[in-house]
N, C-alpha and C positions, 0 to 999 in steps of 0.2 A: 367727426371728432377724432382726436388723437387716441390711439389704443396702446395700453401698456402691457407688455408681456414680461413676466419674471421667470427666469430659468435657473436651474442649479445643475452644475456639472456632476454627473453620476460617476463614481469611481470606475465603473466598467468601461467608461469612454476614454480612459487614459488622459493624455494631455493634448486634446485636439486644437487645431487652429481655430481662432474665433470665427472667422468667416465661414469655414466649413461646418463648424458646430451649428451656426445659425441656419445655414442652408438645410441641414438635416432636421432641425427642430421647427423651422418655419417653411414647410414645403410649398405653401401657397405664394411665397415671395420669391422674386427672381434674385439671382446672384448679384446683378447690377444694383438692384434696390438695396440689398443688404449692405453691400460695400458703401453705397452712398450714405446710408444711415450711420454706419460706423465712422466714416470720415467727417460727417457733419455733427458728430457728438450725440446722436440719438441713442447710442449704445454705450453702456458703462459696465465695467467689471469691477466688483467690489468698490463701486463709487468713483472709479477712475476711467478716463477716456483712453481706450487702447487703440492699437493699430489693427487693421484687418488680419495681419499675419501673427498677431500675438497668440502664444500658446496658453491655454487655460489649464488650471489645476483642479483635481477633484474637490468638490465643495464650493468652487467659485460661484458667486451669485452674479448672474448676467441680467441686466435690465435693458429692455428694448422699448423705445418710444416710437411706435409706428405712426408716422404723420397721416393726417387725413388726406385722402386722395383729392387732388386738384380737379376742379370741374373740367371735363373734356373740352378741347378746343377743335376737335375734328368736326368736319362738316358732314352731316348725314347724307347718304345717297340712296335713293329709292331703287335699289337693286333687288329683283325678285329672288326669294329664297324658297327652297323646298323643305318645309317643316314637317317632321314626322310626329312630333309630340311637343306640347307646350303646357306648362302649368305655372303656378305662382313662383316656383323656385328655379325652373330650368327650361331649356329648349334643346331638343334633339333635332338635328337637321342633316341634310345631305350637302356636303360641299362639292361643287362641281370642279372638274379639273381646270387648271389655269387660274383659279382664284387664290390670291394670297390671303392668309388668315388675318394678319394685322399689319398696320403700317410699319415700314422699316426702310432700309436702304433700297432705293429703286422702286418702292411701292408706296406712293403717297396718296393714292385714291383707288377706288374700285375694290377695296378689300372687304373681307367678310365683316370686319368691325364697322366699316362705313355703312354696310347694308343693315346691320343689326341696329345701329343708332337711328336709322330712319323708321324703325318699327315702334309701336306704342309699348310702353312698359320699361322698367328700369333694367340695368345690368350691374353686376358686381363691380366694385372699384378697386379690388385688391391688386389686380394686375397693373394698375396705373392708368393714366389717361389714354395711352395708345393701345391698351389691351383690355378694355372693359369686358367682363364676362368670359374672357378666354381662359379656360382651364387646361386645355391641351391643344396641340396643333397638328396639322398635316402639311406636308410640303406642297408647294404651288401646284404641281402636276398630279398629285395624289388626290383621288376622288374618295368620297365616302362619308362615314358617320362622324359627327362631332357633337359633343354636349357642351352647352353654354350655360353659365351660372347667371341668374337674374338678381341675386343678392349676395352679400358677403358671407352669410352663414352657409349658404349652399356651396359657395366657392370653396370655403374651408373644408367642408365635408367631402366634396368631390376630389379636391386636391389630396386630401388625406387618403382617400381610396386609391387614387392613382399611385401615390408614393408608397403606400402600403401593399401594393400589388394585389389589390382586391377587385380590380377592374379586369374583366375578361375581354381581350382584344384579338380579333381574328382578321387577317388581311388576305386578299387574293392577289397573286402575282404571276406574270408570265416571265419565265427566265430562259436563258440560253442553256442548251444541253439537257442532260437527264441526270439528276442527282442520284448517287449511289451511296447508301441505300435510298430507296424511294421515300422512306419516312425516317426522320431523324431529329436530333436535338443538337443545337449549336450553343456551346458555352464558351464565349470568347470575349474578354473585356474590351471595351471601346473607349478611345480617347481621341484627342485632337491629333491629326496627322502631323508628323514631325516636320514636314517640309511645306505644308499648305494649311493655313489656318481656316480655310473655308471648307475643308474636308475632314471627315472622321476616319478612323482606322482601327483595326484590331491592335491593341497595345498590351503586350504581356506585362510590361512594367509601366505603371502609372495609369492604366486604363481602369474604367469602372465596370463592375460586374454587368454582364449582358447575357440574357438567355432567350433563345428563340427555338420554337419547334416547327417543323415543316412536314407536310404530307403531300405527295403527288396526287393530284386529282385526275390529271390527263396528260398523256404524252402526245405531242403534236409535232412529229417530224424532228427537226433540230431544236425544238423548244419543249418546255414542260410548264403546265399550269399548276401552280402550287397553292395550297392553303397554309398560311403561316400564323402561328399564335406567338405573341411576344409576352414574356413574363416580366420584362423590365421595359423602360421607356427611354432609352438613350437616343440622342439625336442621330437620325439616319440609320437606326439600328438594323432594320430589315435589309436595307440596301447594302450596308457594310457586311453583314453576316452572310448574305447570299453571294456577294462578290468574293468574300473570303473562302466560301465553299467551292468557288470556281464556277458559279452559275449566276452571274449578275443579271439584274432585271433588264428586260428589253427596254430600250430607250434611255437607259441610265448612263449617259456619256461620262458623268463624273466618276462613276465607279466601274467602268469597263464594260457597260452594257450598251454602248453606242453601236455604230455601224460595224458589223463583222461580215466576214466573207460568207456568202450563201451561194450554193450551187443552183438552187431552184429559183428560176426567174419569177415564178408565181409567189413564192415565199417573200421574195424581195418586194413584189408589188403589194403584198399584204402589209408589210411593215411600212412601206412608203405612205400608206394612208393613215398611219398612226404615229405621228411625230411627237410622242410624249412618253412619260414614264408609265409603264404597265403595272401600276400598283393601285389597289383599291381597299379602303377600310370597310370590311364587309359586315362584321358583327361587333356589337358593343353591349356589354352587360355590367351593371353596377346596381347599387342600392340607392333608392330615392333619399336625398339628403334630409328630408323632414320625416317621412313615414317609415323609412327603413325597408320599404317594399322592394323586392328584387325587380328590376326592369331589364328587358332585353330587346334589342332592335337589330334588324338585318337590312342591308341595303343592296338592291340588285346592282349588277354591273351597269355602268353607263353604256349607252348605245354604241359609242365608238369602240369600246373595249369588247363588247359582245360581237360586233361586226368583225373585229380582228380575229377572234377565236373561230368564228364561223368560216372566215376566209382560209385559215390554216387547216381547219377540219376538212375542207373541200379538196385539199391537195392529195392526189393519189399516193 
């Protein structure tokens, strides 16, 4: 059924653009969906149909008619999944490297969504027909923990926790070089790259706040094995921040971590057996959307990542 959301612009918000105001107040909804609702007349301001770029005034009343999600037309695929936890509200699973989370350009089958649809039980519909249950994402080559919502109430709660920075997220990454200091904090806003729309970049003007903390777990010759905690969830945040620090992730050709010159033939052989991004979502902590109980999960490194580290450790 259609859901009505009524909002009032608080004076502390100034005169925000309508689309940005709704993105902030409807964190469970995508920018594309919000823009679509505005253009289709599902959003009114003081009873009038505005443009997405319209600037609001303090006290303006905004009404959003969120349409019912259309039934999914995706074909379920019986792809095995490694489930760590499941109850009536959510699923916590390990995403393998190489799997795309949801359908998109160049990924029309074999995604995590296709695998989820083949399982018994419902999924939330807030994300639309191509993203049922999807609260957050990992890049194709990133392995590790994901939480999936099985109903809309859980989706809203989990999305609120992510947007409110109440989810504890820790990643493991192998990077080029040795960061100095060995432990640090990166505060650098991130936005679209000015010359490439498929990349993100540190943008002092126009970027969105992004905060990451890193700690060196192990130095491995020309590489470092890091633990990274992110306090915000910008697209490609860890990849962009570590590249900005001068220590891109191994295997990350998009952000400077592709093939670099190595003197050690053994190190070259180690990397040759690992042709992907060396990034893993290791720890995830949040509160259960129904009970409020704190939940925490850890995911061991995939076998190929562990073999890479062992190979590098064996170099004299």
